[in-house]
C-alpha positions in Angstrom: -7.9 -10.2 11.9 -5.3 -8.2 13.8 -3.3 -5.1 12.8 -6.4 -4.3 10.9 -7.0 -2.3 7.8 -9.0 -0.1 9.8 -5.5 0.2 11.4 -3.4 3.0 12.5 -1.4 5.8 10.9 -0.1 8.9 11.4 -2.2 11.9 10.7 -4.8 12.5 13.2 -5.0 16.1 14.2 -4.1 16.0 10.4 -6.4 18.7 9.3 -4.2 20.9 11.2 -4.6 24.7 11.8 -3.7 26.2 8.5 -1.1 28.3 10.3 0.9 25.1 11.2 1.0 23.8 7.3 3.9 26.2 6.9 5.9 24.2 9.2 2.5 11.2 7.7 -0.5 4.5 10.9 -3.7 5.9 11.7 -4.8 4.1 13.9 -8.0 2.3 15.1 -7.2 -1.2 15.7 -10.7 -2.6 15.1 -11.9 -5.3 12.6 -11.9 -4.0 8.8 -15.0 -2.9 7.2 -16.2 -4.7 3.9 -15.7 -2.4 0.9 -17.8 -1.5 -2.0 -16.4 -1.6 -5.7 -16.5 2.3 -5.4 -13.9 2.3 -2.4 -11.8 -0.5 -4.3 -11.6 1.8 -7.5 -10.3 4.8 -5.6 -6.7 3.5 -5.7 -4.3 5.5 -7.8 -2.2 4.1 -10.7 1.6 3.9 -9.9 3.6 7.0 -11.1 7.5 6.0 -11.5 10.6 8.0 -11.5 14.3 6.9 -11.5 15.8 4.0 -13.0 17.3 0.5 -11.9 16.0 -3.0 -11.0 15.0 -2.2 -7.4 12.2 0.1 -6.1 10.8 2.1 -3.3 7.1 2.7 -3.3 5.6 5.1 -1.1 2.0 4.2 -0.4 -1.2 5.4 1.4 -4.1 3.3 2.2 -7.5 3.3 3.5 -8.3 2.8 7.2 -10.8 3.7 9.7 -9.7 7.3 10.3 -7.5 9.2 8.0 -5.3 6.3 6.6 -1.8 5.0 6.7 1.5 6.1 5.1 4.3 3.6 4.5 6.9 2.4 2.1 7.3 -1.1 0.1 10.4 -2.1 -1.3 12.1 -4.9 -3.3 13.2 -6.0 -6.8 11.1 -5.1 -9.7 9.0 -8.2 -10.8 9.2 -9.8 -7.4 6.1 -9.8 -5.0 7.0 -8.1 -1.8 6.5 -9.8 1.6 5.8 -8.4 4.9 9.6 -7.9 5.8 9.4 -5.4 2.7 7.2 -2.9 4.3 8.1 -0.1 6.7 5.8 2.4 8.4 5.1 3.9 11.8 2.2 3.0 13.9 1.0 2.5 17.5 2.2 -0.9 18.9 -0.1 -3.7 19.1 -4.0 -4.0 18.5 -5.4 -2.1 21.4 -7.1 1.1 20.2 -6.3 2.6 23.5 -2.7 3.0 22.3 -3.9 5.0 19.3 -6.1 7.2 21.5 -3.2 7.8 24.0 -1.0 8.8 21.0 -2.9 11.9 20.7 -1.8 13.2 24.0 1.6 11.4 24.6 4.1 9.4 22.7 3.3 5.7 22.8 5.3 2.7 21.9 5.4 1.9 18.3 5.5 -0.9 15.4 7.5 0.0 12.4 6.7 -2.9 10.0 3.8 -4.4 8.1 0.3 -3.7 9.1 -2.8 -5.4 7.7 -3.8 -3.9 4.3 -0.4 -2.8 3.2 -0.1 -5.2 0.6 -3.4 -5.4 -0.8 -4.0 -3.2 -3.8 -7.6 -2.7 -3.3 -6.9 -0.4 -0.3 -4.2 1.7 -1.7 -5.3 5.3 -2.3 -2.0 6.8 -3.6 1.5 5.4 -4.6 4.8 6.7 -5.9 7.6 4.3 -7.1 11.1 5.2 -7.4 13.6 2.9 -9.2 17.1 2.5 -7.9 20.4 0.7 -8.5 21.3 -2.3 -6.2 23.9 0.0 -4.4 21.3 2.6 -3.9 18.6 0.0 -2.8 21.0 -1.6 -0.1 22.3 1.7 1.2 18.4 2.8 1.8 17.3 -0.4 3.1 20.1 -0.2 5.7 18.9 3.3 6.7 15.3 2.0 6.9 16.5 -0.8 9.3 18.3 1.9 11.4 15.3 4.1 11.4 12.9 1.2 12.5 15.3 0.3 15.3 15.4 3.9 16.7 11.7 4.8 16.0 10.5 3.4 19.4 7.4 5.8 19.6 4.5 7.1 17.8 2.8 10.5 18.4 0.2 12.3 16.5 1.9 15.6 16.9 5.7 14.9 17.4 6.3 11.8 15.1 3.7 10.1 13.0 3.7 7.8 9.8 4.1 10.6 7.5 7.1 12.0 9.4 8.7 8.4 9.2 8.2 8.2 5.4 9.5 11.8 5.1 12.7 10.6 6.7 13.1 8.0 4.3 12.4 10.2 1.3 14.8 12.8 2.4 17.6 10.2 2.9 17.0 9.1 -0.8 17.4 12.7 -2.0 13.6 13.2 -2.6 11.4 16.2 -1.5 8.8 15.5 1.0 5.6 17.6 1.8 6.1 20.6 3.9 3.8 19.2 6.6 3.2 15.8 8.1 -0.2 16.6 9.6 -2.0 15.9 6.5 -3.9 13.0 5.1 -1.8 10.2 3.9 -3.3 10.2 0.5 -2.5 13.8 0.2 1.0 13.3 1.7 1.9 10.6 -0.9 0.0 12.3 -4.0 1.9 15.5 -3.1 5.3 13.8 -2.7 4.7 12.3 -6.2 4.0 15.7 -7.8 6.7 17.7 -6.2 9.3 14.9 -7.3 8.1 14.4 -10.9 8.1 17.8 -12.4 5.4 19.6 -10.8 7.0 22.0 -8.0 3.8 24.1 -8.0 2.1 21.1 -6.1 3.9 22.4 -3.1 1.7 25.3 -2.9 -1.4 23.1 -3.4 -1.0 21.2 -0.2 -3.5 23.1 2.1 -6.3 23.1 -0.6 -5.7 19.5 -1.5 -6.0 18.5 2.2 -9.1 20.6 2.6 -10.5 19.0 -0.5 -9.9 15.5 0.9 -11.9 16.3 3.9 -15.2 16.1 1.9 -14.1 12.9 -0.2 -16.9 10.3 0.5 -14.2 7.5 0.5 -11.8 9.5 2.6 -12.0 6.9 5.6 -14.3 4.2 7.1 -16.4 6.8 8.7 -17.1 8.9 5.6 -17.8 5.8 3.7 -20.5 4.9 6.2 -22.0 8.3 6.1 -22.0 8.1 2.3 -23.7 4.9 2.4 -20.8 3.1 0.6 -20.5 0.7 3.5 -22.9 -0.4 6.2 -21.8 -0.9 9.9 -23.8 -4.1 10.1 -21.7 -5.7 7.5 -18.3 -5.1 9.3 -17.2 -7.5 11.8 -17.9 -6.6 15.5 -15.9 -3.6 16.9 -15.6 -1.7 13.6 -18.8 0.4 14.2 -17.4 1.9 17.4 -14.0 3.5 16.9 -12.5 5.8 19.5 -14.2 9.2 19.2 -12.5 12.0 17.4 -14.1 15.6 16.8 -13.4 16.7 13.4 -13.4 20.4 13.2 -13.3 22.9 10.2 -9.7 22.6 9.8 -8.4 20.1 12.2 -9.1 17.0 14.2 -8.9 17.1 17.9 -10.1 15.3 21.0 -11.3 18.5 22.6 -15.0 19.4 22.9 -16.7 20.2 19.5 -17.1 23.8 20.7 -13.3 24.3 20.7 -12.4 22.1 17.5 -11.0 24.1 14.7 -9.5 26.9 16.9 -5.9 27.8 16.4 -3.5 27.5 19.4 -4.0 30.1 22.1 -7.6 31.1 21.0 
């Protein structure tokens, strides 16, 4: 299975130093782990705003580390196809690309990745209904954004940032930081656009809370006993190493993880 569920996204150093919060596909391309019913039940019900016969649905989904943020679009009542998915992730299925993207920008893919259209892996979603004219205009913008988004970088431009650009084009608000868990990013976007402006001030606390979620990602699920490495296809038990510090993720030695820049 390529473009795996345990795929790529956006937000790796995403537990960012809190100082940076004021300022989006993860990405380990390895085979997907088998899930328990507990994982499958973590997906969020759709919250909808706007009106019209067409929609854009901002989604986050499970993956090996952190998750992936993307958008699905189409006509209400019609099942979306792969061409109706847009998101930013490292190009191809080589996990080395994901690792390199923590240091330098790497070539990107901007379309469907494995798991994007499977409800059981969705962790949060926010649907916006629009008219045909609004739909056509936004799809045209997405195609332009896909054409020019040729690189993925954890720090410079990740999947959250890609989705935020689409939201801003539509006149929606997006979370103030793109260095957060995809689930938190989409959940916060839904809240601040549906009458809960106070949610903007909850971004840091929600991100910290997600750090201890037993179904946060593949590694957390293994640690919680929800899935077992032996049940996953070869390769999924050995993702690229990332050190998780108190408030951030980095590839530096554990002794330096969690420090603010310059410390």
